[in-house]
mmCIF file of the N, C-alpha and C atoms, coordinates in Angstrom:
data_MODEL
# 
_entry.id   MODEL 
# 
loop_
_atom_site.group_PDB 
_atom_site.id 
_atom_site.type_symbol 
_atom_site.label_atom_id 
_atom_site.label_alt_id 
_atom_site.label_comp_id 
_atom_site.label_asym_id 
_atom_site.label_entity_id 
_atom_site.label_seq_id 
_atom_site.pdbx_PDB_ins_code 
_atom_site.Cartn_x 
_atom_site.Cartn_y 
_atom_site.Cartn_z 
_atom_site.occupancy 
_atom_site.B_iso_or_equiv 
_atom_site.pdbx_formal_charge 
_atom_site.auth_seq_id 
_atom_site.auth_comp_id 
_atom_site.auth_asym_id 
_atom_site.auth_atom_id 
_atom_site.pdbx_PDB_model_num 
ATOM 1   N N  . MET A 1 1  ? -6.849  -18.962 5.653   1.00 0.00 ? 1  MET A N  1 
ATOM 2   C CA . MET A 1 1  ? -5.698  -18.272 5.888   1.00 0.00 ? 1  MET A CA 1 
ATOM 3   C C  . MET A 1 1  ? -4.644  -18.483 5.042   1.00 0.00 ? 1  MET A C  1 
ATOM 4   N N  . SER A 1 2  ? -3.726  -17.726 5.792   1.00 0.00 ? 2  SER A N  1 
ATOM 5   C CA . SER A 1 2  ? -2.243  -18.438 5.213   1.00 0.00 ? 2  SER A CA 1 
ATOM 6   C C  . SER A 1 2  ? -1.388  -18.965 6.196   1.00 0.00 ? 2  SER A C  1 
ATOM 7   N N  . ALA A 1 3  ? -0.534  -19.890 6.681   1.00 0.00 ? 3  ALA A N  1 
ATOM 8   C CA . ALA A 1 3  ? 0.185   -21.287 6.687   1.00 0.00 ? 3  ALA A CA 1 
ATOM 9   C C  . ALA A 1 3  ? 1.462   -19.650 8.140   1.00 0.00 ? 3  ALA A C  1 
ATOM 10  N N  . ASN A 1 4  ? 0.982   -18.410 6.947   1.00 0.00 ? 4  ASN A N  1 
ATOM 11  C CA . ASN A 1 4  ? 2.270   -17.899 8.159   1.00 0.00 ? 4  ASN A CA 1 
ATOM 12  C C  . ASN A 1 4  ? 1.794   -16.726 8.101   1.00 0.00 ? 4  ASN A C  1 
ATOM 13  N N  . ARG A 1 5  ? 1.985   -16.649 9.962   1.00 0.00 ? 5  ARG A N  1 
ATOM 14  C CA . ARG A 1 5  ? 0.759   -16.036 10.212  1.00 0.00 ? 5  ARG A CA 1 
ATOM 15  C C  . ARG A 1 5  ? 1.256   -14.474 10.413  1.00 0.00 ? 5  ARG A C  1 
ATOM 16  N N  . ALA A 1 6  ? 2.506   -13.729 10.358  1.00 0.00 ? 6  ALA A N  1 
ATOM 17  C CA . ALA A 1 6  ? 2.884   -12.715 9.812   1.00 0.00 ? 6  ALA A CA 1 
ATOM 18  C C  . ALA A 1 6  ? 1.553   -12.414 8.382   1.00 0.00 ? 6  ALA A C  1 
ATOM 19  N N  . ALA A 1 7  ? 2.407   -12.969 7.616   1.00 0.00 ? 7  ALA A N  1 
ATOM 20  C CA . ALA A 1 7  ? 1.345   -12.842 6.427   1.00 0.00 ? 7  ALA A CA 1 
ATOM 21  C C  . ALA A 1 7  ? -0.497  -12.295 6.191   1.00 0.00 ? 7  ALA A C  1 
ATOM 22  N N  . ALA A 1 8  ? -0.700  -13.499 7.071   1.00 0.00 ? 8  ALA A N  1 
ATOM 23  C CA . ALA A 1 8  ? -1.954  -12.979 7.694   1.00 0.00 ? 8  ALA A CA 1 
ATOM 24  C C  . ALA A 1 8  ? -2.548  -11.905 7.871   1.00 0.00 ? 8  ALA A C  1 
ATOM 25  N N  . VAL A 1 9  ? -1.528  -11.333 9.404   1.00 0.00 ? 9  VAL A N  1 
ATOM 26  C CA . VAL A 1 9  ? -2.281  -10.055 9.853   1.00 0.00 ? 9  VAL A CA 1 
ATOM 27  C C  . VAL A 1 9  ? -1.779  -8.349  8.797   1.00 0.00 ? 9  VAL A C  1 
ATOM 28  N N  . PHE A 1 10 ? 0.045   -9.201  7.784   1.00 0.00 ? 10 PHE A N  1 
ATOM 29  C CA . PHE A 1 10 ? -0.512  -7.817  7.004   1.00 0.00 ? 10 PHE A CA 1 
ATOM 30  C C  . PHE A 1 10 ? -1.026  -8.166  6.051   1.00 0.00 ? 10 PHE A C  1 
ATOM 31  N N  . ARG A 1 11 ? -2.668  -8.916  5.462   1.00 0.00 ? 11 ARG A N  1 
ATOM 32  C CA . ARG A 1 11 ? -3.638  -8.804  4.871   1.00 0.00 ? 11 ARG A CA 1 
ATOM 33  C C  . ARG A 1 11 ? -4.193  -8.222  4.842   1.00 0.00 ? 11 ARG A C  1 
ATOM 34  N N  . LEU A 1 12 ? -4.903  -9.271  6.480   1.00 0.00 ? 12 LEU A N  1 
ATOM 35  C CA . LEU A 1 12 ? -5.845  -8.410  7.128   1.00 0.00 ? 12 LEU A CA 1 
ATOM 36  C C  . LEU A 1 12 ? -5.598  -6.466  7.001   1.00 0.00 ? 12 LEU A C  1 
ATOM 37  N N  . ALA A 1 13 ? -4.658  -6.201  7.653   1.00 0.00 ? 13 ALA A N  1 
ATOM 38  C CA . ALA A 1 13 ? -3.739  -4.944  8.121   1.00 0.00 ? 13 ALA A CA 1 
ATOM 39  C C  . ALA A 1 13 ? -4.143  -3.947  6.173   1.00 0.00 ? 13 ALA A C  1 
ATOM 40  N N  . ALA A 1 14 ? -3.634  -4.621  5.401   1.00 0.00 ? 14 ALA A N  1 
ATOM 41  C CA . ALA A 1 14 ? -4.082  -3.716  3.790   1.00 0.00 ? 14 ALA A CA 1 
ATOM 42  C C  . ALA A 1 14 ? -5.720  -4.174  3.820   1.00 0.00 ? 14 ALA A C  1 
ATOM 43  N N  . MET A 1 15 ? -6.434  -4.931  4.038   1.00 0.00 ? 15 MET A N  1 
ATOM 44  C CA . MET A 1 15 ? -7.614  -5.079  3.831   1.00 0.00 ? 15 MET A CA 1 
ATOM 45  C C  . MET A 1 15 ? -8.071  -3.816  4.600   1.00 0.00 ? 15 MET A C  1 
ATOM 46  N N  . SER A 1 16 ? -8.196  -3.332  5.494   1.00 0.00 ? 16 SER A N  1 
ATOM 47  C CA . SER A 1 16 ? -8.245  -2.222  6.481   1.00 0.00 ? 16 SER A CA 1 
ATOM 48  C C  . SER A 1 16 ? -7.942  -0.960  5.924   1.00 0.00 ? 16 SER A C  1 
ATOM 49  N N  . LEU A 1 17 ? -6.574  -1.101  5.411   1.00 0.00 ? 17 LEU A N  1 
ATOM 50  C CA . LEU A 1 17 ? -6.370  0.582   4.676   1.00 0.00 ? 17 LEU A CA 1 
ATOM 51  C C  . LEU A 1 17 ? -7.093  0.626   3.562   1.00 0.00 ? 17 LEU A C  1 
ATOM 52  N N  . SER A 1 18 ? -8.307  -0.174  3.049   1.00 0.00 ? 18 SER A N  1 
ATOM 53  C CA . SER A 1 18 ? -8.164  -0.460  0.931   1.00 0.00 ? 18 SER A CA 1 
ATOM 54  C C  . SER A 1 18 ? -9.273  0.637   1.713   1.00 0.00 ? 18 SER A C  1 
ATOM 55  N N  . ARG A 1 19 ? -9.970  0.719   2.650   1.00 0.00 ? 19 ARG A N  1 
ATOM 56  C CA . ARG A 1 19 ? -11.006 2.210   3.290   1.00 0.00 ? 19 ARG A CA 1 
ATOM 57  C C  . ARG A 1 19 ? -10.564 3.222   3.723   1.00 0.00 ? 19 ARG A C  1 
ATOM 58  N N  . THR A 1 20 ? -8.853  3.300   3.969   1.00 0.00 ? 20 THR A N  1 
ATOM 59  C CA . THR A 1 20 ? -9.008  5.048   4.455   1.00 0.00 ? 20 THR A CA 1 
ATOM 60  C C  . THR A 1 20 ? -8.164  5.756   3.482   1.00 0.00 ? 20 THR A C  1 
ATOM 61  N N  . GLU A 1 21 ? -8.082  6.968   3.649   1.00 0.00 ? 21 GLU A N  1 
ATOM 62  C CA . GLU A 1 21 ? -7.685  7.917   3.231   1.00 0.00 ? 21 GLU A CA 1 
ATOM 63  C C  . GLU A 1 21 ? -5.873  8.518   2.891   1.00 0.00 ? 21 GLU A C  1 
ATOM 64  N N  . THR A 1 22 ? -5.423  7.475   3.122   1.00 0.00 ? 22 THR A N  1 
ATOM 65  C CA . THR A 1 22 ? -3.444  7.558   3.140   1.00 0.00 ? 22 THR A CA 1 
ATOM 66  C C  . THR A 1 22 ? -3.568  7.114   2.056   1.00 0.00 ? 22 THR A C  1 
ATOM 67  N N  . ALA A 1 23 ? -2.153  7.007   1.654   1.00 0.00 ? 23 ALA A N  1 
ATOM 68  C CA . ALA A 1 23 ? -1.311  6.684   0.490   1.00 0.00 ? 23 ALA A CA 1 
ATOM 69  C C  . ALA A 1 23 ? -1.226  5.546   0.243   1.00 0.00 ? 23 ALA A C  1 
ATOM 70  N N  . LEU A 1 24 ? -1.146  4.213   1.144   1.00 0.00 ? 24 LEU A N  1 
ATOM 71  C CA . LEU A 1 24 ? -1.528  3.249   0.697   1.00 0.00 ? 24 LEU A CA 1 
ATOM 72  C C  . LEU A 1 24 ? -3.140  2.715   0.868   1.00 0.00 ? 24 LEU A C  1 
ATOM 73  N N  . GLY A 1 25 ? -3.467  3.239   1.164   1.00 0.00 ? 25 GLY A N  1 
ATOM 74  C CA . GLY A 1 25 ? -5.326  3.120   0.319   1.00 0.00 ? 25 GLY A CA 1 
ATOM 75  C C  . GLY A 1 25 ? -5.140  3.200   -0.628  1.00 0.00 ? 25 GLY A C  1 
ATOM 76  N N  . ALA A 1 26 ? -5.051  4.720   -1.339  1.00 0.00 ? 26 ALA A N  1 
ATOM 77  C CA . ALA A 1 26 ? -4.753  5.169   -2.522  1.00 0.00 ? 26 ALA A CA 1 
ATOM 78  C C  . ALA A 1 26 ? -4.374  3.980   -3.583  1.00 0.00 ? 26 ALA A C  1 
ATOM 79  N N  . PHE A 1 27 ? -2.866  3.487   -2.740  1.00 0.00 ? 27 PHE A N  1 
ATOM 80  C CA . PHE A 1 27 ? -2.521  2.571   -3.836  1.00 0.00 ? 27 PHE A CA 1 
ATOM 81  C C  . PHE A 1 27 ? -2.698  1.230   -4.067  1.00 0.00 ? 27 PHE A C  1 
ATOM 82  N N  . TYR A 1 28 ? -3.984  0.761   -2.460  1.00 0.00 ? 28 TYR A N  1 
ATOM 83  C CA . TYR A 1 28 ? -5.008  -0.418  -2.837  1.00 0.00 ? 28 TYR A CA 1 
ATOM 84  C C  . TYR A 1 28 ? -5.722  -0.240  -4.353  1.00 0.00 ? 28 TYR A C  1 
ATOM 85  N N  . ARG A 1 29 ? -6.309  0.955   -3.662  1.00 0.00 ? 29 ARG A N  1 
ATOM 86  C CA . ARG A 1 29 ? -7.537  1.271   -4.935  1.00 0.00 ? 29 ARG A CA 1 
ATOM 87  C C  . ARG A 1 29 ? -7.215  1.392   -6.463  1.00 0.00 ? 29 ARG A C  1 
ATOM 88  N N  . ARG A 1 30 ? -5.871  1.998   -6.414  1.00 0.00 ? 30 ARG A N  1 
ATOM 89  C CA . ARG A 1 30 ? -5.572  1.856   -8.007  1.00 0.00 ? 30 ARG A CA 1 
ATOM 90  C C  . ARG A 1 30 ? -5.161  1.308   -8.334  1.00 0.00 ? 30 ARG A C  1 
ATOM 91  N N  . LEU A 1 31 ? -4.864  -0.077  -7.279  1.00 0.00 ? 31 LEU A N  1 
ATOM 92  C CA . LEU A 1 31 ? -4.390  -1.471  -8.353  1.00 0.00 ? 31 LEU A CA 1 
ATOM 93  C C  . LEU A 1 31 ? -4.920  -2.239  -7.969  1.00 0.00 ? 31 LEU A C  1 
ATOM 94  N N  . SER A 1 32 ? -6.182  -1.962  -6.986  1.00 0.00 ? 32 SER A N  1 
ATOM 95  C CA . SER A 1 32 ? -7.367  -3.226  -7.724  1.00 0.00 ? 32 SER A CA 1 
ATOM 96  C C  . SER A 1 32 ? -8.413  -3.221  -9.014  1.00 0.00 ? 32 SER A C  1 
ATOM 97  N N  . ALA A 1 33 ? -8.367  -1.890  -9.222  1.00 0.00 ? 33 ALA A N  1 
ATOM 98  C CA . ALA A 1 33 ? -8.715  -1.625  -10.328 1.00 0.00 ? 33 ALA A CA 1 
ATOM 99  C C  . ALA A 1 33 ? -8.213  -1.892  -11.602 1.00 0.00 ? 33 ALA A C  1 
ATOM 100 N N  . ARG A 1 34 ? -6.542  -1.971  -11.564 1.00 0.00 ? 34 ARG A N  1 
ATOM 101 C CA . ARG A 1 34 ? -6.343  -2.557  -12.483 1.00 0.00 ? 34 ARG A CA 1 
ATOM 102 C C  . ARG A 1 34 ? -5.925  -3.680  -12.972 1.00 0.00 ? 34 ARG A C  1 
ATOM 103 N N  . ILE A 1 35 ? -5.257  -4.143  -11.593 1.00 0.00 ? 35 ILE A N  1 
ATOM 104 C CA . ILE A 1 35 ? -5.437  -6.082  -11.107 1.00 0.00 ? 35 ILE A CA 1 
ATOM 105 C C  . ILE A 1 35 ? -6.551  -6.880  -10.755 1.00 0.00 ? 35 ILE A C  1 
ATOM 106 N N  . GLY A 1 36 ? -7.103  -6.278  -9.975  1.00 0.00 ? 36 GLY A N  1 
ATOM 107 C CA . GLY A 1 36 ? -7.697  -6.926  -9.207  1.00 0.00 ? 36 GLY A CA 1 
ATOM 108 C C  . GLY A 1 36 ? -8.254  -6.786  -7.518  1.00 0.00 ? 36 GLY A C  1 
ATOM 109 N N  . LYS A 1 37 ? -9.298  -7.133  -7.335  1.00 0.00 ? 37 LYS A N  1 
ATOM 110 C CA . LYS A 1 37 ? -8.824  -7.282  -5.292  1.00 0.00 ? 37 LYS A CA 1 
ATOM 111 C C  . LYS A 1 37 ? -8.056  -7.783  -4.932  1.00 0.00 ? 37 LYS A C  1 
ATOM 112 N N  . PRO A 1 38 ? -8.276  -9.464  -5.563  1.00 0.00 ? 38 PRO A N  1 
ATOM 113 C CA . PRO A 1 38 ? -6.901  -10.327 -4.697  1.00 0.00 ? 38 PRO A CA 1 
ATOM 114 C C  . PRO A 1 38 ? -5.282  -9.919  -4.416  1.00 0.00 ? 38 PRO A C  1 
ATOM 115 N N  . GLN A 1 39 ? -4.740  -10.043 -6.178  1.00 0.00 ? 39 GLN A N  1 
ATOM 116 C CA . GLN A 1 39 ? -3.672  -9.220  -6.500  1.00 0.00 ? 39 GLN A CA 1 
ATOM 117 C C  . GLN A 1 39 ? -3.048  -8.111  -5.196  1.00 0.00 ? 39 GLN A C  1 
ATOM 118 N N  . ALA A 1 40 ? -4.724  -7.256  -5.667  1.00 0.00 ? 40 ALA A N  1 
ATOM 119 C CA . ALA A 1 40 ? -3.475  -5.656  -5.284  1.00 0.00 ? 40 ALA A CA 1 
ATOM 120 C C  . ALA A 1 40 ? -3.841  -5.723  -3.715  1.00 0.00 ? 40 ALA A C  1 
ATOM 121 N N  . LEU A 1 41 ? -4.958  -6.770  -2.805  1.00 0.00 ? 41 LEU A N  1 
ATOM 122 C CA . LEU A 1 41 ? -4.712  -6.671  -1.095  1.00 0.00 ? 41 LEU A CA 1 
ATOM 123 C C  . LEU A 1 41 ? -3.177  -7.321  -1.178  1.00 0.00 ? 41 LEU A C  1 
ATOM 124 N N  . THR A 1 42 ? -3.164  -8.789  -1.489  1.00 0.00 ? 42 THR A N  1 
ATOM 125 C CA . THR A 1 42 ? -1.276  -8.940  -1.549  1.00 0.00 ? 42 THR A CA 1 
ATOM 126 C C  . THR A 1 42 ? -0.237  -7.978  -1.945  1.00 0.00 ? 42 THR A C  1 
ATOM 127 N N  . ALA A 1 43 ? -0.304  -7.296  -2.817  1.00 0.00 ? 43 ALA A N  1 
ATOM 128 C CA . ALA A 1 43 ? 0.759   -5.970  -2.827  1.00 0.00 ? 43 ALA A CA 1 
ATOM 129 C C  . ALA A 1 43 ? 1.062   -5.274  -2.100  1.00 0.00 ? 43 ALA A C  1 
ATOM 130 N N  . THR A 1 44 ? -0.238  -4.880  -1.132  1.00 0.00 ? 44 THR A N  1 
ATOM 131 C CA . THR A 1 44 ? -0.346  -3.829  -0.233  1.00 0.00 ? 44 THR A CA 1 
ATOM 132 C C  . THR A 1 44 ? 0.060   -4.511  1.049   1.00 0.00 ? 44 THR A C  1 
ATOM 133 N N  . ALA A 1 45 ? -0.274  -5.754  0.883   1.00 0.00 ? 45 ALA A N  1 
ATOM 134 C CA . ALA A 1 45 ? 0.405   -6.326  1.891   1.00 0.00 ? 45 ALA A CA 1 
ATOM 135 C C  . ALA A 1 45 ? 2.129   -5.853  2.180   1.00 0.00 ? 45 ALA A C  1 
ATOM 136 N N  . ARG A 1 46 ? 2.418   -6.432  0.921   1.00 0.00 ? 46 ARG A N  1 
ATOM 137 C CA . ARG A 1 46 ? 4.020   -6.415  0.571   1.00 0.00 ? 46 ARG A CA 1 
ATOM 138 C C  . ARG A 1 46 ? 4.365   -4.938  0.680   1.00 0.00 ? 46 ARG A C  1 
ATOM 139 N N  . LYS A 1 47 ? 4.228   -4.361  0.484   1.00 0.00 ? 47 LYS A N  1 
ATOM 140 C CA . LYS A 1 47 ? 4.416   -2.823  0.269   1.00 0.00 ? 47 LYS A CA 1 
ATOM 141 C C  . LYS A 1 47 ? 4.240   -2.412  2.176   1.00 0.00 ? 47 LYS A C  1 
ATOM 142 N N  . LEU A 1 48 ? 3.321   -2.763  3.134   1.00 0.00 ? 48 LEU A N  1 
ATOM 143 C CA . LEU A 1 48 ? 3.063   -2.561  4.718   1.00 0.00 ? 48 LEU A CA 1 
ATOM 144 C C  . LEU A 1 48 ? 4.220   -3.563  4.992   1.00 0.00 ? 48 LEU A C  1 
ATOM 145 N N  . ALA A 1 49 ? 4.114   -4.776  5.101   1.00 0.00 ? 49 ALA A N  1 
ATOM 146 C CA . ALA A 1 49 ? 5.272   -5.395  5.554   1.00 0.00 ? 49 ALA A CA 1 
ATOM 147 C C  . ALA A 1 49 ? 7.028   -4.722  5.926   1.00 0.00 ? 49 ALA A C  1 
ATOM 148 N N  . ILE A 1 50 ? 7.107   -4.180  4.343   1.00 0.00 ? 50 ILE A N  1 
ATOM 149 C CA . ILE A 1 50 ? 8.147   -3.843  3.607   1.00 0.00 ? 50 ILE A CA 1 
ATOM 150 C C  . ILE A 1 50 ? 8.349   -2.265  4.537   1.00 0.00 ? 50 ILE A C  1 
ATOM 151 N N  . LEU A 1 51 ? 7.368   -1.729  4.426   1.00 0.00 ? 51 LEU A N  1 
ATOM 152 C CA . LEU A 1 51 ? 7.631   0.339   5.526   1.00 0.00 ? 51 LEU A CA 1 
ATOM 153 C C  . LEU A 1 51 ? 7.610   -0.365  7.213   1.00 0.00 ? 51 LEU A C  1 
ATOM 154 N N  . PHE A 1 52 ? 6.930   -1.855  7.330   1.00 0.00 ? 52 PHE A N  1 
ATOM 155 C CA . PHE A 1 52 ? 7.267   -1.694  8.746   1.00 0.00 ? 52 PHE A CA 1 
ATOM 156 C C  . PHE A 1 52 ? 8.281   -1.855  8.855   1.00 0.00 ? 52 PHE A C  1 
ATOM 157 N N  . TYR A 1 53 ? 9.196   -3.170  8.355   1.00 0.00 ? 53 TYR A N  1 
ATOM 158 C CA . TYR A 1 53 ? 10.711  -3.681  8.363   1.00 0.00 ? 53 TYR A CA 1 
ATOM 159 C C  . TYR A 1 53 ? 11.719  -2.746  8.503   1.00 0.00 ? 53 TYR A C  1 
ATOM 160 N N  . ARG A 1 54 ? 11.722  -1.301  7.429   1.00 0.00 ? 54 ARG A N  1 
ATOM 161 C CA . ARG A 1 54 ? 12.435  -0.530  7.390   1.00 0.00 ? 54 ARG A CA 1 
ATOM 162 C C  . ARG A 1 54 ? 11.836  0.322   8.499   1.00 0.00 ? 54 ARG A C  1 
ATOM 163 N N  . VAL A 1 55 ? 10.895  0.780   9.343   1.00 0.00 ? 55 VAL A N  1 
ATOM 164 C CA . VAL A 1 55 ? 10.287  1.110   10.462  1.00 0.00 ? 55 VAL A CA 1 
ATOM 165 C C  . VAL A 1 55 ? 11.226  0.362   11.902  1.00 0.00 ? 55 VAL A C  1 
ATOM 166 N N  . LEU A 1 56 ? 11.465  -0.540  11.649  1.00 0.00 ? 56 LEU A N  1 
ATOM 167 C CA . LEU A 1 56 ? 11.674  -1.569  12.770  1.00 0.00 ? 56 LEU A CA 1 
ATOM 168 C C  . LEU A 1 56 ? 13.286  -1.292  12.809  1.00 0.00 ? 56 LEU A C  1 
ATOM 169 N N  . LYS A 1 57 ? 13.437  -1.300  11.774  1.00 0.00 ? 57 LYS A N  1 
ATOM 170 C CA . LYS A 1 57 ? 15.086  -1.199  11.273  1.00 0.00 ? 57 LYS A CA 1 
ATOM 171 C C  . LYS A 1 57 ? 16.116  -0.108  12.137  1.00 0.00 ? 57 LYS A C  1 
ATOM 172 N N  . GLY A 1 58 ? 14.894  1.073   11.811  1.00 0.00 ? 58 GLY A N  1 
ATOM 173 C CA . GLY A 1 58 ? 14.979  2.018   11.961  1.00 0.00 ? 58 GLY A CA 1 
ATOM 174 C C  . GLY A 1 58 ? 15.619  3.029   10.705  1.00 0.00 ? 58 GLY A C  1 
ATOM 175 N N  . GLU A 1 59 ? 15.687  2.241   9.268   1.00 0.00 ? 59 GLU A N  1 
ATOM 176 C CA . GLU A 1 59 ? 15.629  3.524   8.544   1.00 0.00 ? 59 GLU A CA 1 
ATOM 177 C C  . GLU A 1 59 ? 15.430  3.936   7.573   1.00 0.00 ? 59 GLU A C  1 
ATOM 178 N N  . LEU A 1 60 ? 13.800  4.275   8.436   1.00 0.00 ? 60 LEU A N  1 
ATOM 179 C CA . LEU A 1 60 ? 12.992  5.114   8.175   1.00 0.00 ? 60 LEU A CA 1 
ATOM 180 C C  . LEU A 1 60 ? 12.264  5.405   9.178   1.00 0.00 ? 60 LEU A C  1 
ATOM 181 N N  . ILE A 1 61 ? 11.663  7.138   8.896   1.00 0.00 ? 61 ILE A N  1 
ATOM 182 C CA . ILE A 1 61 ? 10.851  7.624   9.825   1.00 0.00 ? 61 ILE A CA 1 
ATOM 183 C C  . ILE A 1 61 ? 9.364   7.832   9.031   1.00 0.00 ? 61 ILE A C  1 
ATOM 184 N N  . TYR A 1 62 ? 8.297   7.257   9.088   1.00 0.00 ? 62 TYR A N  1 
ATOM 185 C CA . TYR A 1 62 ? 7.469   7.101   8.206   1.00 0.00 ? 62 TYR A CA 1 
ATOM 186 C C  . TYR A 1 62 ? 6.233   7.960   8.189   1.00 0.00 ? 62 TYR A C  1 
ATOM 187 N N  . ASN A 1 63 ? 6.225   9.185   7.644   1.00 0.00 ? 63 ASN A N  1 
ATOM 188 C CA . ASN A 1 63 ? 5.341   10.492  7.348   1.00 0.00 ? 63 ASN A CA 1 
ATOM 189 C C  . ASN A 1 63 ? 4.426   9.932   6.310   1.00 0.00 ? 63 ASN A C  1 
ATOM 190 N N  . ASP A 1 64 ? 2.690   9.435   6.424   1.00 0.00 ? 64 ASP A N  1 
ATOM 191 C CA . ASP A 1 64 ? 2.129   9.155   5.478   1.00 0.00 ? 64 ASP A CA 1 
ATOM 192 C C  . ASP A 1 64 ? 1.846   10.455  5.040   1.00 0.00 ? 64 ASP A C  1 
ATOM 193 N N  . PRO A 1 65 ? 1.886   10.795  3.500   1.00 0.00 ? 65 PRO A N  1 
ATOM 194 C CA . PRO A 1 65 ? 1.408   12.066  2.982   1.00 0.00 ? 65 PRO A CA 1 
ATOM 195 C C  . PRO A 1 65 ? 0.034   11.938  2.920   1.00 0.00 ? 65 PRO A C  1 
ATOM 196 N N  . GLY A 1 66 ? -0.896  10.767  2.532   1.00 0.00 ? 66 GLY A N  1 
ATOM 197 C CA . GLY A 1 66 ? -2.079  11.211  2.044   1.00 0.00 ? 66 GLY A CA 1 
ATOM 198 C C  . GLY A 1 66 ? -2.241  10.867  0.465   1.00 0.00 ? 66 GLY A C  1 
ATOM 199 N N  . ALA A 1 67 ? -3.955  10.325  0.548   1.00 0.00 ? 67 ALA A N  1 
ATOM 200 C CA . ALA A 1 67 ? -4.064  10.196  -0.629  1.00 0.00 ? 67 ALA A CA 1 
ATOM 201 C C  . ALA A 1 67 ? -4.302  10.718  -1.818  1.00 0.00 ? 67 ALA A C  1 
ATOM 202 N N  . LEU A 1 68 ? -4.321  12.578  -1.018  1.00 0.00 ? 68 LEU A N  1 
ATOM 203 C CA . LEU A 1 68 ? -4.069  13.353  -2.153  1.00 0.00 ? 68 LEU A CA 1 
ATOM 204 C C  . LEU A 1 68 ? -2.862  13.830  -2.984  1.00 0.00 ? 68 LEU A C  1 
ATOM 205 N N  . ALA A 1 69 ? -2.090  13.214  -2.247  1.00 0.00 ? 69 ALA A N  1 
ATOM 206 C CA . ALA A 1 69 ? -0.167  13.548  -2.461  1.00 0.00 ? 69 ALA A CA 1 
ATOM 207 C C  . ALA A 1 69 ? -0.197  12.261  -3.167  1.00 0.00 ? 69 ALA A C  1 
ATOM 208 N N  . TYR A 1 70 ? -0.311  10.727  -2.586  1.00 0.00 ? 70 TYR A N  1 
ATOM 209 C CA . TYR A 1 70 ? 0.027   9.974   -3.451  1.00 0.00 ? 70 TYR A CA 1 
ATOM 210 C C  . TYR A 1 70 ? -0.716  10.078  -4.814  1.00 0.00 ? 70 TYR A C  1 
ATOM 211 N N  . ASP A 1 71 ? -1.822  10.804  -5.356  1.00 0.00 ? 71 ASP A N  1 
ATOM 212 C CA . ASP A 1 71 ? -3.028  10.771  -6.536  1.00 0.00 ? 71 ASP A CA 1 
ATOM 213 C C  . ASP A 1 71 ? -2.046  11.541  -7.448  1.00 0.00 ? 71 ASP A C  1 
ATOM 214 N N  . ALA A 1 72 ? -1.206  12.855  -6.571  1.00 0.00 ? 72 ALA A N  1 
ATOM 215 C CA . ALA A 1 72 ? -0.709  14.038  -7.452  1.00 0.00 ? 72 ALA A CA 1 
ATOM 216 C C  . ALA A 1 72 ? 0.445   13.488  -8.489  1.00 0.00 ? 72 ALA A C  1 
ATOM 217 N N  . GLN A 1 73 ? 0.760   12.846  -6.947  1.00 0.00 ? 73 GLN A N  1 
ATOM 218 C CA . GLN A 1 73 ? 2.644   12.037  -7.346  1.00 0.00 ? 73 GLN A CA 1 
ATOM 219 C C  . GLN A 1 73 ? 2.043   10.649  -8.548  1.00 0.00 ? 73 GLN A C  1 
ATOM 220 N N  . GLN A 1 74 ? 0.972   10.243  -8.875  1.00 0.00 ? 74 GLN A N  1 
ATOM 221 C CA . GLN A 1 74 ? 0.459   9.389   -9.970  1.00 0.00 ? 74 GLN A CA 1 
ATOM 222 C C  . GLN A 1 74 ? 0.156   10.073  -11.488 1.00 0.00 ? 74 GLN A C  1 
ATOM 223 N N  . GLN A 1 75 ? -0.515  11.484  -11.267 1.00 0.00 ? 75 GLN A N  1 
ATOM 224 C CA . GLN A 1 75 ? -0.717  11.909  -12.273 1.00 0.00 ? 75 GLN A CA 1 
ATOM 225 C C  . GLN A 1 75 ? 0.637   12.646  -12.555 1.00 0.00 ? 75 GLN A C  1 
ATOM 226 N N  . ALA A 1 76 ? 1.855   12.502  -11.967 1.00 0.00 ? 76 ALA A N  1 
ATOM 227 C CA . ALA A 1 76 ? 2.695   13.648  -12.817 1.00 0.00 ? 76 ALA A CA 1 
ATOM 228 C C  . ALA A 1 76 ? 3.618   12.583  -13.627 1.00 0.00 ? 76 ALA A C  1 
ATOM 229 N N  . ARG A 1 77 ? 3.251   11.211  -12.076 1.00 0.00 ? 77 ARG A N  1 
ATOM 230 C CA . ARG A 1 77 ? 4.133   10.336  -12.768 1.00 0.00 ? 77 ARG A CA 1 
ATOM 231 C C  . ARG A 1 77 ? 3.981   9.941   -14.412 1.00 0.00 ? 77 ARG A C  1 
ATOM 232 N N  . SER A 1 78 ? 2.206   9.208   -13.722 1.00 0.00 ? 78 SER A N  1 
ATOM 233 C CA . SER A 1 78 ? 1.755   9.729   -15.787 1.00 0.00 ? 78 SER A CA 1 
ATOM 234 C C  . SER A 1 78 ? 2.610   10.830  -16.965 1.00 0.00 ? 78 SER A C  1 
ATOM 235 N N  . LEU A 1 79 ? 1.856   11.352  -16.610 1.00 0.00 ? 79 LEU A N  1 
ATOM 236 C CA . LEU A 1 79 ? 2.489   12.013  -17.742 1.00 0.00 ? 79 LEU A CA 1 
ATOM 237 C C  . LEU A 1 79 ? 3.871   12.589  -18.198 1.00 0.00 ? 79 LEU A C  1 
ATOM 238 N N  . ARG A 1 80 ? 4.981   12.637  -17.145 1.00 0.00 ? 80 ARG A N  1 
ATOM 239 C CA . ARG A 1 80 ? 6.123   12.114  -17.132 1.00 0.00 ? 80 ARG A CA 1 
ATOM 240 C C  . ARG A 1 80 ? 6.301   10.924  -18.119 1.00 0.00 ? 80 ARG A C  1 
ATOM 241 N N  . ASN A 1 81 ? 5.097   9.797   -18.056 1.00 0.00 ? 81 ASN A N  1 
ATOM 242 C CA . ASN A 1 81 ? 5.822   8.634   -18.798 1.00 0.00 ? 81 ASN A CA 1 
ATOM 243 C C  . ASN A 1 81 ? 5.269   8.637   -20.353 1.00 0.00 ? 81 ASN A C  1 
ATOM 244 N N  . LEU A 1 82 ? 3.985   9.867   -20.106 1.00 0.00 ? 82 LEU A N  1 
ATOM 245 C CA . LEU A 1 82 ? 3.509   9.530   -21.972 1.00 0.00 ? 82 LEU A CA 1 
ATOM 246 C C  . LEU A 1 82 ? 4.805   10.122  -22.730 1.00 0.00 ? 82 LEU A C  1 
# 
């Protein structure tokens, strides 16, 4: 476990997100295929922490678009970058 309790909690939450049909779950699965599970877990935990902070601060009202919308957005980005 990490020395930072918040980091440990966000990692645990990111681990459970890996099995969901949410945009964050799709993000984790896409990254884990590309860079490996440990680094994808850290990246997803960081993304989750940033979203949590922005919601807590009142800057953002989070509405999950879902895994299908995330995948469509990634496909459009890939085609645009070609």
